[in-house]
Structures are given as structure tokens and as C-alpha cells.
SERO-4910 file (N, C-alpha, C, O; in steps of 0.05 Angstrom, whole numbers):
BEGIN
 pado doro    nc1    nc2    nc3   cac1   cac2   cac3    cc1    cc2    cc3    oc1    oc2    oc3
  Unk    A    505    453   -240    522    429   -255    532    410   -234    544    418   -214
  Unk    A    526    381   -238    532    358   -226    557    349   -231    562    344   -254
  Unk    A    577    347   -209    600    331   -213    597    304   -211    575    297   -202
  Unk    A    612    287   -218    607    256   -223    605    250   -187    586    238   -178
  Unk    A    624    259   -174    626    251   -142    598    262   -129    591    251   -108
  Unk    A    583    279   -139    558    281   -131    531    269   -134    510    275   -124
  Unk    A    537    252   -151    514    231   -162    520    201   -145    540    186   -149
  Unk    A    503    197   -129    501    175   -120    494    151   -137    476    153   -153
  Unk    A    510    124   -134    493    105   -146    469     94   -130    466     97   -106
  Unk    A    452     81   -149    430     72   -137    435     46   -117    416     35   -106
  Unk    A    457     38   -115    468     12   -102    478     -9   -117    476    -12   -141
  Unk    A    492    -27    -98    511    -46   -115    487    -67   -122    466    -69   -109
  Unk    A    496    -81   -145    478   -104   -156    495   -131   -146    519   -132   -149
  Unk    A    485   -147   -137    500   -176   -134    480   -196   -134    456   -192   -128
  Unk    A    491   -221   -141    479   -242   -147    482   -260   -126    504   -263   -117
  Unk    A    457   -278   -113    461   -294    -91    440   -315    -94    416   -311    -93
  Unk    A    453   -339    -99    433   -357   -106    420   -353   -133    433   -351   -154
  Unk    A    391   -354   -132    378   -340   -156    362   -318   -156    342   -312   -169
  Unk    A    376   -302   -134    367   -273   -127    386   -253   -138    410   -253   -134
  Unk    A    372   -234   -152    388   -209   -158    380   -192   -133    357   -189   -124
  Unk    A    405   -181   -121    402   -166    -99    415   -143    -98    439   -141   -100
  Unk    A    396   -120    -92    409    -91    -94    414    -84    -67    395    -83    -51
  Unk    A    444    -77    -59    452    -66    -37    449    -37    -36    455    -23    -55
  Unk    A    440    -27    -13    442      1    -11    456     12     18    446      7     40
  Unk    A    476     25     15    490     28     42    481     57     47    477     75     31
  Unk    A    478     55     79    462     78     88    476     84    115    492     67    125
  Unk    A    471    108    126    481    113    151    460     96    175    444    109    187
  Unk    A    461     76    178    446     57    200    465     34    215    488     27    210
  Unk    A    447     25    235    464      9    251    461    -25    243    479    -42    246
  Unk    A    439    -30    234    435    -59    229    427    -61    201    417    -41    189
  Unk    A    430    -84    189    424    -92    160    399   -102    162    391   -116    181
  Unk    A    383    -94    140    354    -98    133    350   -108    108    363   -100     89
  Unk    A    332   -127    106    327   -138     77    304   -136     74    290   -138     94
  Unk    A    292   -133     50    267   -131     40    260   -139     14    273   -133     -6
  Unk    A    235   -158     13    227   -165    -11    208   -150    -22    185   -153    -14
  Unk    A    213   -129    -46    198   -110    -53    182   -112    -78    191   -122    -98
  Unk    A    159   -101    -76    136   -103    -99    149    -89   -119    169    -75   -118
  Unk    A    131    -93   -142    114   -112   -149    125   -136   -157    110   -155   -159
  Unk    A    154   -139   -165    168   -162   -174    178   -182   -156    185   -205   -163
  Unk    A    180   -171   -131    195   -188   -109    220   -186   -110    233   -206   -103
  Unk    A    233   -165   -120    263   -165   -120    271   -155    -89    258   -143    -72
  Unk    A    300   -164    -91    312   -163    -58    327   -141    -58    342   -134    -77
  Unk    A    323   -128    -35    340   -102    -29    351   -107     -1    336   -118     15
  Unk    A    375   -100      5    387    -99     28    397    -73     39    417    -65     27
  Unk    A    388    -59     57    398    -36     66    420    -43     88    417    -61    105
  Unk    A    440    -28     86    468    -44    103    481    -16    114    478      4    100
  Unk    A    494    -15    135    515      2    144    537      7    125    540    -11    109
  Unk    A    550     25    124    572     33    106    594      8    110    607     -1     91
  Unk    A    598      0    138    616    -15    145    613    -46    137    633    -61    139
  Unk    A    594    -54    132    587    -82    126    599    -90    101    598    -75     82
  Unk    A    611   -115    101    627   -126     74    603   -144     58    585   -158     69
  Unk    A    607   -139     32    591   -151     11    585   -183     19    564   -194     17
  Unk    A    610   -195     27    607   -224     37    589   -227     56    576   -248     54
  Unk    A    585   -211     76    565   -212     94    541   -210     87    524   -224     99
  Unk    A    534   -193     68    506   -191     57    498   -217     40    475   -226     39
  Unk    A    516   -226     28    510   -249     12    503   -271     26    484   -286     20
  Unk    A    522   -274     52    519   -297     72    486   -295     85    472   -315     90
  Unk    A    479   -270     88    455   -259    103    436   -268     84    420   -284     94
  Unk    A    432   -262     57    415   -268     43    412   -299     35    390   -311     36
  Unk    A    434   -309     28    432   -342     31    424   -354     53    415   -376     49
  Unk    A    423   -345     78    415   -356    103    383   -354    104    369   -369    117
  Unk    A    373   -331     87    343   -329     88    331   -331     62    309   -322     57
  Unk    A    345   -345     46    334   -357     18    303   -364     22    286   -353      8
  Unk    A    298   -386     44    270   -397     44    253   -377     48    231   -376     37
  Unk    A    261   -357     65    240   -336     71    233   -316     48    210   -308     43
  Unk    A    258   -310     34    253   -291      8    235   -314    -10    213   -306    -17
  Unk    A    240   -338    -18    223   -351    -40    197   -351    -26    179   -347    -42
  Unk    A    188   -354      1    157   -351     10    148   -328      7    125   -325      1
  Unk    A    165   -305     10    154   -278      6    146   -274    -26    124   -266    -35
  Unk    A    166   -280    -40    164   -276    -70    139   -292    -80    125   -282    -97
  Unk    A    133   -318    -70    110   -334    -79     87   -318    -66     69   -313    -82
  Unk    A     83   -309    -45     61   -291    -35     57   -268    -52     35   -265    -63
  Unk    A     75   -252    -55     74   -228    -77     62   -237   -102     44   -224   -113
  Unk    A     73   -259   -114     56   -263   -142     27   -262   -144     14   -253   -163
  Unk    A     16   -274   -117    -13   -280   -115    -24   -255   -109    -49   -254   -114
  Unk    A    -14   -233    -99    -20   -211    -84    -35   -191   -101    -30   -190   -125
  Unk    A    -53   -175    -91    -70   -156   -110    -51   -132   -113    -58   -118   -132
  Unk    A    -30   -124   -100    -14   -106   -106     -2   -113   -135     -6    -97   -154
  Unk    A     11   -136   -138     26   -145   -162      1   -150   -184      8   -145   -208
  Unk    A    -21   -157   -181    -42   -163   -198    -48   -130   -208    -51   -125   -232
  Unk    A    -49   -115   -193    -57    -84   -201    -33    -77   -218    -37    -64   -239
  Unk    A    -12    -83   -212     13    -69   -232     13    -80   -257     23    -68   -276
  Unk    A      1   -107   -259      5   -123   -288    -25   -121   -300    -29   -137   -319
  Unk    A    -40   -109   -293    -69   -108   -298    -75    -99   -330    -60    -82   -340
  Unk    A    -91   -110   -343    -97    -99   -371   -117    -71   -370   -133    -69   -352
  Unk    A   -116    -58   -384   -140    -37   -384   -168    -50   -380   -183    -40   -363
  Unk    A   -173    -65   -389   -204    -80   -390   -205    -86   -363   -228    -84   -354
  Unk    A   -184    -95   -345   -188   -105   -319   -190    -80   -300   -201    -81   -278
  Unk    A   -177    -56   -311   -177    -37   -292   -210    -24   -297   -223    -15   -279
  Unk    A   -217    -24   -320   -247    -14   -325   -268    -29   -308   -288    -18   -296
  Unk    A   -260    -58   -309   -280    -74   -290   -279    -67   -260   -299    -67   -245
  Unk    A   -256    -61   -253   -251    -53   -224   -268    -31   -218   -282    -31   -198
  Unk    A   -267     -9   -234   -279     12   -236   -307     11   -233   -319     23   -216
  Unk    A   -318     -3   -249   -349    -10   -248   -359    -24   -223   -382    -20   -214
  Unk    A   -341    -41   -213   -352    -57   -194   -347    -36   -166   -365    -35   -149
  Unk    A   -330    -23   -163   -324     -5   -139   -351     17   -143   -368     22   -127
  Unk    A   -347     27   -169   -375     48   -175   -401     37   -167   -418     50   -155
  Unk    A   -404     15   -173   -433      6   -166   -433     -5   -132   -454     -4   -120
  Unk    A   -415    -11   -123   -414    -17    -91   -416      9    -74   -435     13    -59
  Unk    A   -393     27    -78   -387     47    -64   -411     62    -53   -413     67    -29
  Unk    A   -431     71    -73   -451     90    -65   -470     80    -48   -481     94    -31
  Unk    A   -476     51    -50   -488     36    -28   -481     40      0   -496     45     19
  Unk    A   -450     37      0   -438     42     25   -442     71     36   -451     73     58
  Unk    A   -436     92     23   -444    115     26   -469    123     40   -472    134     62
  Unk    A   -489    114     20   -517    112     31   -522    105     58   -536    118     73
  Unk    A   -510     84     65   -519     68     90   -504     86    112   -515     90    133
  Unk    A   -477     99    108   -459    104    127   -467    133    134   -469    141    158
  Unk    A   -471    147    116   -472    178    115   -495    181    137   -485    192    156
  Unk    A   -518    176    141   -538    187    158   -530    175    187   -535    189    207
  Unk    A   -517    152    191   -504    142    212   -485    162    227   -487    168    250
  Unk    A   -463    173    204   -447    195    214   -455    224    215   -442    242    225
  Unk    A   -480    225    202   -492    252    202   -479    272    184   -481    296    187
  Unk    A   -465    259    163   -451    279    141   -467    277    113   -485    260    108
  Unk    A   -460    294     96   -470    293     72   -446    299     47   -439    321     38
  Unk    A   -437    274     41   -419    277     21   -422    291     -7   -443    287    -19
  Unk    A   -406    303    -17   -408    313    -46   -406    291    -63   -416    269    -60
  Unk    A   -386    300    -88   -382    280   -112   -370    258   -101   -354    262    -82
  Unk    A   -376    228   -110   -355    207   -107   -339    208   -137   -348    217   -159
  Unk    A   -321    199   -133   -299    193   -155   -279    167   -150   -271    158   -129
  Unk    A   -275    159   -174   -262    131   -173   -239    137   -188   -240    152   -208
  Unk    A   -215    124   -181   -186    127   -195   -169    103   -184   -167     95   -161
  Unk    A   -158     94   -207   -136     71   -201   -112     88   -187   -102    106   -200
  Unk    A   -103     83   -164    -83     97   -149    -62     78   -141    -68     54   -139
  Unk    A    -38     87   -136    -18     70   -127    -15     72    -95    -11     52    -81
  Unk    A    -19     99    -86     -6    102    -58    -34    107    -37    -33    104    -13
  Unk    A    -54    112    -51    -77    120    -31    -96     99    -35    -95     86    -56
  Unk    A   -114     93    -17   -137     78    -21   -166     96    -26   -186     89    -39
  Unk    A   -160    120    -12   -182    137    -17   -173    166     -8   -153    168      5
  Unk    A   -188    188    -14   -182    213     -5   -210    231      2   -232    224     -7
  Unk    A   -207    251     17   -233    264     20   -224    292     20   -202    298     29
  Unk    A   -239    310     11   -236    340     11   -255    351     31   -275    359     20
  Unk    A   -253    353     59   -275    360     73   -288    390     68   -309    397     79
  Unk    A   -274    404     54   -294    431     47   -308    430     27   -327    446     27
  Unk    A   -306    412      2   -324    407    -15   -340    384    -11   -361    383    -23
  Unk    A   -332    363      4   -344    333      6   -339    317    -10   -351    296     -8
  Unk    A   -322    320    -31   -311    304    -49   -296    276    -38   -277    276    -22
  Unk    A   -306    257    -45   -287    234    -41   -283    216    -64   -299    210    -82
  Unk    A   -257    207    -59   -245    191    -81   -235    162    -72   -220    156    -53
  Unk    A   -247    147    -87   -243    114    -80   -221    105    -95   -219    116   -117
  Unk    A   -202     88    -89   -189     71   -104   -201     48   -119   -213     32   -105
  Unk    A   -199     45   -145   -210     26   -155   -199     -7   -154   -211    -27   -162
  Unk    A   -174     -5   -142   -160    -26   -136   -172    -39   -111   -163    -61   -104
  Unk    A   -189    -29    -98   -203    -42    -76   -221    -64    -86   -232    -80    -72
  Unk    A   -223    -63   -111   -242    -87   -124   -223   -116   -120   -232   -138   -124
  Unk    A   -199   -112   -114   -182   -136   -113   -182   -145    -85   -170   -166    -79
  Unk    A   -196   -132    -69   -192   -141    -41   -221   -145    -27   -241   -134    -36
  Unk    A   -222   -161     -3   -250   -169      6   -270   -145     11   -259   -123     15
  Unk    A   -294   -144     12   -312   -127     11   -311   -105     34   -317    -82     32
  Unk    A   -302   -119     58   -296   -104     86   -272    -85     81   -266    -69     99
  Unk    A   -259    -85     59   -239    -64     53   -253    -40     43   -252    -18     53
  Unk    A   -265    -48     23   -279    -21     10   -299     -6     29   -302     18     26
  Unk    A   -313    -22     50   -329    -13     65   -311      8     92   -316     31    100
  Unk    A   -292     -8     99   -271      8    112   -263     36    100   -264     56    114
  Unk    A   -257     37     77   -241     55     60   -267     83     60   -264    107     64
  Unk    A   -289     71     56   -318     87     50   -316     97     80   -305    119     82
  Unk    A   -323     88    101   -326     96    127   -306    111    134   -313    132    145
  Unk    A   -280    108    131   -257    125    135   -262    153    127   -263    173    141
  Unk    A   -265    150    101   -263    179     84   -291    195     93   -289    219     97
  Unk    A   -311    185     96   -331    195    111   -328    208    138   -336    230    143
  Unk    A   -317    195    151   -307    201    182   -290    229    179   -290    247    196
  Unk    A   -277    230    152   -259    259    149   -275    281    145   -266    304    148
  Unk    A   -300    275    137   -325    300    136   -332    308    163   -348    326    164
  Unk    A   -322    298    187   -332    304    206   -299    311    229   -296    329    245
  Unk    A   -282    291    224   -258    298    234   -234    305    210   -228    284    200
  Unk    A   -225    321    203   -208    323    182   -183    310    182   -177    298    161
  Unk    A   -168    309    200   -147    301    208   -146    266    218   -166    251    217
  Unk    A   -124    261    226   -124    227    238   -116    234    266    -95    228    277
  Unk    A   -136    249    276   -134    252    311   -146    224    323   -154    204    312
  Unk    A   -144    231    349   -155    208    367   -181    204    361   -189    181    357
  Unk    A   -197    227    359   -228    228    359   -235    217    333   -255    204    331
  Unk    A   -217    222    309   -222    205    285   -223    181    282   -238    170    266
  Unk    A   -199    165    302   -203    138    299   -225    123    320   -236    101    317
  Unk    A   -228    141    339   -254    131    355   -279    131    339   -295    113    341
  Unk    A   -283    150    323   -304    151    306   -304    128    282   -326    119    275
  Unk    A   -286    122    272   -284    100    259   -288     73    271   -302     56    260
  Unk    A   -274     71    294   -280     47    309   -309     46    316   -321     24    312
  Unk    A   -324     69    327   -350     66    333   -371     55    310   -392     44    315
  Unk    A   -360     59    287   -375     48    264   -366     19    260   -384      2    259
  Unk    A   -346     13    257   -332     -9    251   -314    -24    267   -292    -29    258
  Unk    A   -322    -33    294   -299    -43    313   -280    -60    305   -260    -62    318
  Unk    A   -283    -73    285   -265    -89    274   -246    -77    249   -234    -91    233
  Unk    A   -248    -52    249   -239    -42    225   -205    -47    222   -195    -44    200
  Unk    A   -193    -52    240   -163    -62    242   -160    -82    223   -137    -83    213
  Unk    A   -175    -98    216   -171   -127    201   -170   -113    177   -148   -115    167
  Unk    A   -188    -99    162   -187    -84    141   -164    -69    134   -151    -75    114
  Unk    A   -157    -50    150   -133    -37    152   -109    -49    146    -94    -44    127
  Unk    A   -105    -71    168    -82    -90    160    -81   -104    137    -58   -110    129
  Unk    A   -100   -112    125   -101   -123     98    -92   -104     77    -76   -110     60
  Unk    A   -103    -80     80    -93    -58     57    -60    -44     63    -45    -33     47
  Unk    A    -57    -49     87    -27    -38     95    -10    -59     83     12    -51     75
  Unk    A    -18    -87     82      6   -105     71      8   -102     40     25   -114     28
***
């Protein structure tokens, strides 16, 4: 049984200029602000001792940066994915399912691996997954929203797991030996 004191609120809600701001108080030293996907809401994590007026001033002083981030977010693949219709999601799956096997066929002999079944899913938190024991590789259909180099990177990444299961130094060296510029795609997906 929960007592009322045991339940923590999700944070204070304040309005600054045109922004709805969620203030989360935490055991930390500095104030941190983030414009969060998919809708671009503003979250500010603050130490317990920071006054609400200080948070409001901080948000007000950063309003141009917030607007810029929100504008970028509206056009981002992540937001498009969150608001997509079922028809769009089916199209992405078709596109990725047509492209990924070609890449697997190209890179498997280079890496000396034989993958198992390829699967395609619309996933929120992963670009791909690999089960080294069975060779099954799953690719995120949202990759259709990114440049083709991102799909190639994810395919190579998952194929490399068939040789190196973890994200060890050897694993990353193997990825880099195939795709010397893999960090570009990695960073595009990380954003």
C-alpha cells in the first residue's frame, strides 16, 4: 500500500513565454534543460535548491535556442515516425525489406558470416538487433527515414555481431574496417 508521501509528482509545470516547462527536481549540481522528442516539450532538471524564478529566467534567456530545437524537431525523422500512419509504416517496411538483403548479401562474405533469418520491425529504441546464436537479425523499418548510409551501417553493425557478440574494441575495429566513416551514420542515428 502506498502512502501519499511515497508517490513523487512528475514535476512542476510552469509557463514561460510560449513554452510549457516541466521542472524536475533531482539530486544534482547544475541546471539542465532539454527539448524533448517527439513534441519538443521543454524539461528542466534542477537541483532541489533552485528557485522556480531562476528556472523561468533560464528558460526565457534560452528561448531562441528552444525555438530552433523545436523547429529542427518538427522536421526530424523521429517525429515523423511517431506521427506516421499505418500506410507509411508499411511503406517503410517494404523499402527496408527490399534494401537490407542486398546489403547483407554484399557484406556477409566480406565478414565471413552467414546470417540467419532477417526480420523487420518498427522499433522506438533500437536500430537493429542480432542473436549470434541463431544468426537472426532484426532491422528497424524507421531506417527508411534516414540516408541509405544509415541502413548500411546498421546492417554491417549487426553482421559484425555474428563475429563479435559484444561492443568490444575488436567489434568497433571490425565495423571500422568495413565502414571507415561509420561514425557519420552512427551520429545521424544517435541524434
